C-alpha positions in Angstrom: 113.4 127.6 -84.1 110.8 126.8 -81.1 108.8 129.3 -79.8 111.0 130.0 -76.1 109.5 130.4 -73.1 109.8 133.9 -71.0 112.2 133.8 -68.4 112.7 136.1 -66.1 116.0 135.2 -64.2 118.9 133.5 -65.8 121.6 130.9 -65.1 124.4 130.1 -68.0 124.2 129.2 -71.0 125.0 127.0 -74.1 126.7 126.2 -75.9 127.5 128.4 -78.6 131.0 129.2 -78.4 132.0 131.9 -81.1 135.0 130.9 -83.5 137.7 133.5 -82.7 139.1 134.4 -86.1 141.9 137.2 -86.3 140.9 140.4 -88.1 143.4 142.6 -89.4 141.3 145.6 -89.6 140.1 145.1 -85.8 143.6 144.4 -84.9 145.5 147.7 -86.5 142.1 150.0 -84.7 143.2 147.9 -81.3 147.2 149.0 -81.9 145.8 152.5 -83.3 144.8 153.4 -79.8 147.2 152.2 -77.9 150.1 153.9 -80.1 148.0 157.4 -80.9 147.2 159.7 -78.5 147.9 156.5 -75.7 146.7 157.9 -72.6 149.0 158.5 -69.9 149.7 155.6 -67.5 148.2 157.3 -64.1 145.1 157.9 -66.4 144.8 153.8 -67.5 145.4 153.0 -63.8 142.7 155.3 -62.6 140.5 154.1 -65.2 141.1 150.5 -64.2 140.6 151.2 -60.3 137.2 153.2 -61.2 136.2 149.8 -62.9 136.2 147.9 -60.1 133.3 149.5 -58.7 131.7 148.9 -62.7 130.5 146.3 -65.0 133.6 146.1 -67.7 133.3 143.8 -69.8 137.0 141.4 -69.6 137.6 142.3 -73.2 137.4 146.4 -72.4 139.3 145.6 -69.4 141.9 143.7 -71.6 142.4 147.0 -74.1 143.4 148.9 -70.9 145.7 146.4 -69.5 147.5 146.1 -73.1 147.9 149.9 -72.8 149.1 149.6 -69.3 151.6 146.9 -69.6 152.8 148.4 -73.4 156.3 147.5 -73.6 156.4 144.9 -71.1 154.5 142.0 -72.5 156.2 139.3 -74.3 155.1 138.0 -77.3 152.9 135.1 -75.9 151.1 137.3 -73.4 150.6 140.3 -76.3 149.1 137.6 -78.4 146.4 136.1 -75.6 145.3 139.8 -74.4 144.8 140.8 -77.9 142.3 137.7 -78.6 140.0 139.2 -76.1 140.6 143.2 -76.9 139.7 143.0 -80.1 136.0 141.8 -79.2 136.1 145.2 -76.9 133.3 147.7 -77.6 136.3 150.0 -77.7 137.6 149.0 -80.9 136.3 149.9 -83.7 133.1 149.8 -84.8 132.3 148.2 -81.5 129.3 148.1 -79.6 127.7 146.4 -76.4 124.1 147.0 -75.3 124.6 146.2 -71.7 125.2 148.0 -69.2 129.0 149.2 -68.4 127.8 149.6 -64.4 125.7 148.2 -61.9 122.6 150.1 -60.8 123.5 153.4 -58.3 121.0 154.5 -55.5 119.0 157.8 -56.4 120.0 160.3 -54.0 118.0 162.7 -52.6 118.8 165.7 -54.7 114.8 165.9 -55.5 113.7 166.4 -51.8 116.6 168.9 -51.1 115.4 171.4 -53.6 111.8 170.7 -52.6 112.9 171.1 -48.5 114.9 174.0 -49.4 111.8 176.2 -51.3 109.5 175.3 -48.3 111.5 176.2 -45.6 113.4 179.5 -47.2 116.8 178.0 -45.7 119.6 175.8 -47.6 122.8 174.2 -45.9 125.9 172.2 -46.8 124.7 168.7 -47.8 125.6 165.8 -50.0 122.3 164.5 -51.3 123.6 161.0 -51.9 124.8 160.6 -48.1 122.6 159.6 -45.9 123.8 161.0 -42.8 124.7 164.5 -44.5 120.8 164.0 -45.8 119.5 163.5 -42.1 121.6 166.1 -40.8 120.4 168.6 -43.1 116.4 167.2 -42.4 117.3 168.1 -38.6 118.7 171.5 -39.4 115.9 172.7 -41.3 113.5 171.3 -39.1 114.7 173.1 -35.9 112.0 175.8 -37.0 109.1 173.4 -36.6 111.1 171.9 -33.2 111.1 168.8 -35.5 113.9 165.9 -35.1 114.5 162.9 -36.8 114.0 160.4 -34.1 110.2 161.5 -33.9 108.5 161.1 -36.7 105.3 159.6 -36.4 102.8 161.7 -38.1 99.7 161.1 -35.2 101.8 160.8 -32.5 105.0 163.5 -33.1 103.2 166.3 -34.2 102.7 169.3 -32.2 99.1 170.8 -31.3 98.4 174.4 -31.3 99.1 175.1 -28.1 102.8 173.8 -28.4 102.9 175.7 -31.5 102.4 178.8 -29.9 104.2 177.7 -27.1 107.0 177.2 -29.3 106.6 181.0 -30.8 105.8 179.0 -34.5 103.4 181.5 -37.3 102.0 178.8 -38.9 99.0 177.7 -39.8 98.1 174.1 -38.9 98.1 173.4 -42.5 101.9 174.9 -43.3 102.9 172.9 -40.3 101.5 169.5 -41.2 103.2 170.3 -44.8 106.2 171.0 -43.3 106.2 168.2 -41.0 105.6 165.4 -43.6 108.4 166.8 -46.2 110.7 166.3 -43.2 109.4 162.8 -42.8 109.6 162.0 -46.5 113.1 163.0 -46.3 114.2 161.0 -43.3 112.5 158.1 -45.1 114.5 158.9 -48.3 117.9 159.0 -46.0 116.8 155.6 -44.8 115.9 154.1 -48.4 119.5 155.7 -49.2 121.3 153.6 -46.4 119.6 150.1 -47.2 120.5 150.7 -51.0 123.6 151.7 -50.9 123.9 148.8 -48.3 122.9 146.3 -51.4 125.3 147.6 -53.6 128.1 147.8 -51.7 127.4 144.6 -50.5 126.7 143.4 -54.6 130.0 145.0 -55.1 132.2 142.9 -52.5 130.3 139.6 -53.8 131.8 139.8 -57.0 134.9 141.4 -56.2 135.8 141.0 -53.0 137.3 144.4 -50.9 139.3 145.1 -54.4 137.0 148.1 -54.7 137.6 149.5 -51.6 141.3 149.6 -52.2 142.8 153.0 -52.4 144.1 154.4 -55.8 147.3 155.0 -54.7 148.1 151.8 -53.2 146.1 150.1 -56.9 148.4 152.0 -59.1 151.4 151.5 -57.3 151.8 147.7 -58.7 150.9 148.2 -62.4 151.0 143.6 -62.8 148.9 143.2 -59.7 146.3 145.6 -60.6 145.8 144.9 -64.0 145.3 140.8 -62.8 142.8 142.2 -60.2 141.0 144.6 -62.8 141.0 141.8 -65.2 139.8 138.7 -63.0 136.9 140.8 -61.2 135.8 141.6 -64.7 135.4 137.9 -65.5 133.9 137.7 -61.9 131.1 140.1 -62.7 129.5 138.3 -65.9 126.3 137.9 -65.9 124.4 134.7 -65.7 123.2 132.8 -68.6 120.0 131.1 -69.0 121.0 127.1 -69.4 121.0 124.1 -67.7 125.1 124.1 -67.4 127.2 125.7 -65.1 128.8 128.8 -64.8 132.6 129.4 -66.8 135.3 129.3 -64.1 136.5 133.4 -63.5 139.6 132.1 -63.5 140.4 131.9 -67.3 143.6 131.8 -69.3 144.0 135.3 -69.1 143.7 135.8 -65.5 145.8 133.1 -65.2 149.1 134.8 -67.6 148.5 138.1 -65.5 148.3 136.3 -61.8 151.9 134.7 -63.3 153.4 138.3 -64.2 153.1 138.8 -60.2 156.4 138.2 -58.4 157.3 137.8 -55.0 157.8 141.9 -54.7 154.4 142.4 -55.7 151.7 143.5 -53.5 149.9 140.5 -52.8 147.6 142.2 -50.0 145.9 143.9 -53.2 145.6 140.5 -55.0 144.4 138.6 -51.9 141.4 141.4 -52.0 139.8 139.6 -54.7 141.2 136.5 -55.0 141.2 134.8 -51.5 142.5 131.4 -52.5 145.6 129.3 -50.9 148.1 130.0 -53.0 147.5 133.7 -52.3 146.8 133.4 -48.5 150.6 132.1 -48.1 151.8 134.9 -49.4 150.5 137.0 -46.8 151.6 137.5 -43.0 149.5 136.1 -40.2 148.3 139.5 -39.1 147.1 140.1 -42.6 145.7 137.0 -42.9 143.6 137.6 -39.4 142.5 140.9 -40.8 141.1 139.5 -43.6 139.5 137.0 -41.8 137.7 139.3 -39.5 136.7 141.3 -42.6 134.8 138.2 -44.0 133.3 137.6 -40.9 132.2 140.9 -40.7 130.5 140.8 -44.3 129.2 137.2 -43.8 127.2 138.4 -40.7 126.0 141.5 -42.3 124.3 139.8 -45.2 123.1 137.3 -43.4 121.5 139.5 -41.2 120.0 141.4 -44.7 119.1 138.0 -46.1 117.1 137.2 -43.4 115.1 140.3 -42.8 113.9 139.4 -46.5 113.6 135.6 -45.9 109.6 134.4 -46.7 108.8 131.3 -44.3 106.5 130.1 -47.0 109.4 129.8 -49.8 110.1 126.2 -50.5 113.8 125.2 -48.9 113.6 122.0 -50.5 113.3 123.5 -54.2 114.3 127.6 -54.0 111.8 128.6 -56.5 111.1 132.0 -57.0 107.4 132.9 -56.8 105.1 136.1 -57.5 106.0 138.7 -54.9 109.8 137.3 -54.6 112.6 140.0 -54.8 114.5 137.3 -56.4 117.2 140.2 -57.7 117.6 141.3 -54.1 118.1 137.8 -53.1 120.4 136.5 -54.8 122.4 139.5 -55.0 122.8 139.1 -51.0 123.4 135.2 -51.3 125.9 136.2 -53.6 127.8 138.3 -51.0 127.2 135.6 -48.2 128.6 132.9 -50.4 131.5 134.8 -51.4 132.0 135.8 -47.5 131.7 132.2 -46.8 134.3 131.0 -49.2 136.4 133.4 -48.2 135.9 133.1 -44.8 137.1 129.4 -45.0 139.9 129.8 -46.9 141.2 132.1 -44.0 140.8 130.1 -41.6 142.6 126.7 -43.4 145.6 129.2 -44.3 145.6 130.4 -40.3 144.9 125.9 -39.2 141.7 126.7 -37.4 139.3 124.8 -39.4 138.3 123.1 -35.7 136.5 125.7 -35.2 133.9 124.7 -37.3 133.8 121.7 -35.1 131.6 124.4 -32.4 129.8 126.3 -35.4 129.4 125.9 -38.8 126.9 127.7 -41.0 125.7 126.4 -44.3 125.9 128.0 -47.9 122.5 130.4 -48.9 120.9 129.3 -51.9 120.1 131.6 -55.1 116.5 131.2 -56.0 115.9 130.2 -59.2 113.6 130.8 -61.9 110.2 129.1 -62.2 110.8 128.7 -66.6 114.6 127.7 -65.8 113.3 124.9 -62.8 110.5 123.5 -64.7 113.4 122.8 -68.0 115.5 121.1 -65.4 112.9 118.7 -64.6 111.5 118.3 -68.1 115.1 117.5 -69.2 115.3 114.8 -66.5 117.2 117.2 -63.7 116.7 117.4 -60.5 117.1 119.6 -57.8 120.6 120.5 -57.4 122.1 118.5 -54.4 123.6 121.7 -52.5 119.9 122.9 -52.0 119.3 119.6 -50.3 122.1 120.5 -47.8 120.8 123.5 -47.6 117.2 122.8 -46.6 118.3 120.1 -44.1 120.3 122.7 -42.4 119.1 125.6 -39.9 119.1 128.8 -41.7 122.7 130.1 -41.6 121.4 133.8 -39.9 120.1 131.5 -36.9 122.9 129.4 -36.6 125.1 132.8 -36.9 123.2 134.8 -34.1 123.1 131.2 -31.7 119.4 130.3 -32.0 120.3 127.4 -34.1 123.6 125.1 -34.0 124.8 123.7 -37.1 128.1 122.0 -36.6 130.6 120.4 -39.2 129.5 117.3 -38.3 126.0 118.4 -39.2 127.2 119.5 -42.3 128.7 116.5 -43.0 125.7 114.3 -42.7 123.9 116.5 -44.7 126.0 116.3 -47.7 126.4 112.2 -47.5 122.9 112.5 -47.7 122.8 114.1 -50.3 125.0 112.4 -52.4 128.1 115.5 -51.8 131.7 114.8 -50.8 131.6 117.7 -48.0 135.0 118.8 -48.7 135.2 118.8 -52.3 131.9 121.2 -52.6 133.2 123.6 -50.5 130.6 123.0 -47.4 133.5 122.1 -44.9 136.5 123.1 -46.7 137.6 125.7 -48.9 136.5 124.0 -52.7 139.6 122.8 -54.3 140.3 124.7 -57.9 138.8 124.8 -60.7 140.1 124.2 -64.1 140.6 127.2 -65.7 138.7 128.4 -68.4 139.6 129.2 -71.9 138.3 132.8 -72.8 135.1 133.1 -74.6 134.0 136.8 -75.5 131.1 138.2 -73.5 128.1 136.8 -74.8 125.5 139.8 -75.5 122.2 138.5 -73.1 118.4 140.0 -72.6 117.8 138.6 -69.2 120.3 135.5 -69.5 119.3 134.9 -73.3 122.1 135.1 -75.7 121.3 137.2 -78.6 123.7 137.4 -81.9 123.6 141.2 -82.3 123.9 144.0 -79.9 121.3 146.1 -81.7 118.3 143.4 -82.0 119.4 142.7 -77.8 118.4 146.6 -77.4 115.7 146.1 -79.0 114.2 143.0 -77.6 115.3 144.4 -74.3 113.0 147.3 -75.1 110.1 145.8 -76.0 110.4 143.4 -72.8 110.9 140.2 -74.6 112.4 137.3 -72.0 111.5 139.9 -69.2 108.3 137.8 -67.6 106.2 140.6 -69.0 103.9 141.7 -71.8 105.9 142.4 -74.8 105.2 145.9 -75.8 102.8 146.5 -78.5 104.3 149.1 -81.1 107.4 146.6 -81.0 105.4 142.9 -81.5 106.0 142.9 -85.4 109.6 143.7 -85.1 110.4 141.4 -82.8 108.5 138.5 -84.2 110.8 139.2 -87.1 113.8 139.0 -85.0 113.0 135.8 -83.1 112.5 134.4 -86.8 115.4 135.6 -88.6 117.3 133.5 -85.4 118.7 136.6 -83.8 118.5 134.6 -80.1 121.0 132.1 -80.1 120.7 130.4 -76.6 119.0 126.7 -76.5 115.6 127.4 -74.8 113.0 125.5 -73.9 109.7 125.2 -75.6 106.3 125.9 -74.4 104.5 122.9 -74.9 107.1 121.0 -73.1 106.1 118.6 -70.6 
């Protein structure tokens, strides 16, 4: 096998579609978990609801869907769902090296404990809530007349005379220690607020507003809930390192589950995850207007956060990652923005209001591409994605949204024609047309976007730092080389000496 390059971040991968064979032992294990000690429906729905905010694989959601719909499925529906469920990590001997959750911000429990010890007082505080942290800091800070709005160490500290006037029996050193502690607590609250905001936008980008639906409403319609849980799990699949595009998240199982929904189903719930014309047609005008407003809010908020992270020396015509770029944050926010833009366009179209684009039509935002993936594209005769050319020709969307630049539908259509794209079919000026329903394939085991045949080997390669862009850990070099020679990597990968 040729020596692989070291990608930092992935696109979609290749090609090797695993052959799905019936395994009686696994089938028996799945059916056993459904019949022996079967969870109460309420518990199953609670776990499905919890999966919306996490990163369950579609196979694992399929197992829960089988349990939730037990006794209500046709033979064909059961067979199709079992095709996915037999690959679940919940089955006999199942295992995946990939996390089942998105990274969560670290709260301020450590800072709260330190402040409690230093000030000798405590209070009601939620260390995972930025506002609660600030309230706690303000409460304990009263003893040194500290307020969250005055945290500058040089300008806002009290001098000796002011401390004496306030009756503080503290040395300058003790006062400074307390002031620094409160500054750190306030800074932690600010960081936590930003990280929570970023995670929420990431979740909105891949699930819409489904994760914000209350459990009671989610569990009230089992058919709609099963579709939403499975479809959002498909949308959360990791990108694979490949020259090919991504699979359509709407696969044969998602189609099957959506077909189970009837006119009596909760289409508002479904619309939180799938804002497409067929779903929006089931909503009332008021519901479509509400959804339009929510998508508009996310559109502007994500654009604002992207503006703060934009580097003006970035090459907009290639969007290639460079040293110092926080590509993960940028790409997650770009996913949220583009999802919000697509939902916003879909709502405008459903309400017959696309003429508003004549005055203002903010464009899409492109993801940053790993440098070695970009080089691989060029080495194989590929060029820059036409969508990137359109993005480069238009003003940045955040400038359009705040009114400092103008981009009309005519501007976008002209940029699309120059790049060889149909502005409507490519989703720049209207909701993109539906893609062909995908065929289910088991979730590949990935290490930084590279497909690995075995989850145990994937865990070893990830721990060693392979494909991460960093030096492989010395104590694992021999083991890694053995694994690579053994063919555990099954992705198509570029070769180091490729021109």
